[in-house]
NUTOR-965615 format. One line per 10 residues: their letters; for each residue x, y, z of C-alpha. Coordinates in Angstrom, 1 decimal, padded with zeros to 4 digits. Example, Ala and Ser with C-alpha at 12.3 -4.5 7.8 and 13.67 -1.06 7.14 Angstrom:
BEGIN
as) 012.3 -004.5 007.8 | 013.7 -001.1 007.1
This chain:
BEGIN
xxxxxxxxxx) -033.2 027.0 002.6 | -032.4 024.2 005.2 | -032.5 025.2 008.8 | -029.4 025.4 011.0 | -030.1 022.2 013.0 | -029.9 020.0 010.0 | -026.7 021.8 008.8 | -025.2 021.3 012.3 | -026.2 017.7 012.1 | -024.7 017.1 008.7
xxxxxxxxxx) -021.3 018.6 009.9 | -021.4 016.3 012.8 | -022.0 013.2 010.7 | -019.1 014.5 008.3 | -016.8 015.0 011.1 | -017.5 011.4 012.4 | -016.9 010.1 009.0 | -013.6 012.0 008.8 | -012.6 010.6 012.2 | -013.3 007.0 011.2
xxxxxxxxxx) -011.4 007.5 008.0 | -008.4 008.9 009.9 | -008.6 006.1 012.5 | -008.6 003.5 009.7 | -005.6 005.0 008.0 | -003.7 005.1 011.4 | -004.6 001.4 012.0 | -003.2 000.5 008.7 | 000.0 002.3 009.6 | 000.2 000.7 012.9
xxxxxxxxxx) -000.3 -002.7 011.3 | 002.8 -002.2 009.2 | 004.8 -001.7 012.5 | 004.0 -005.1 014.0 | 006.8 -007.5 014.7 | 007.8 -009.5 011.7 | 006.6 -006.9 009.1 | 010.2 -005.9 008.2 | 010.6 -009.4 006.7 | 007.5 -008.9 004.6
xxxxxxxxxx) 008.6 -005.4 003.6 | 012.0 -006.9 002.4 | 010.2 -009.6 000.4 | 008.2 -007.0 -001.3 | 011.2 -004.9 -002.2 | 013.1 -007.9 -003.4 | 010.2 -008.9 -005.6 | 009.7 -005.5 -007.1 | 013.5 -005.2 -007.8 | 013.4 -008.5 -009.5
xxxxxxxxxx) 010.5 -007.6 -011.6 | 012.3 -004.3 -012.6 | 015.4 -005.9 -013.9 | 015.6 -006.4 -017.5 | 016.2 -009.9 -018.8 | 019.0 -010.6 -021.2 | 017.8 -014.1 -022.0 | 017.1 -014.9 -025.6 | 014.0 -017.1 -026.2 | 014.9 -020.8 -025.8
xxxxxxx) 018.5 -020.7 -026.9 | 021.4 -021.4 -024.6 | 024.9 -019.8 -025.1 | 028.0 -022.1 -025.2 | 031.3 -020.8 -024.3 | 034.1 -021.5 -026.6 | 036.5 -024.0 -025.1
């Protein structure tokens, strides 16, 4: 059975790893709040909406309207 000192050390390392992970996640969230990121967000939404629309075009044929 491992002694208590190595168990405490492992917990400290794990706690530090968790703090770094949380700090990285917060940094990514702050990055999205930079000025100008609203435009990028809108572009992403527009691209996703365009990709989600079904296309009604037939392959290679154009439709003429009756005169």
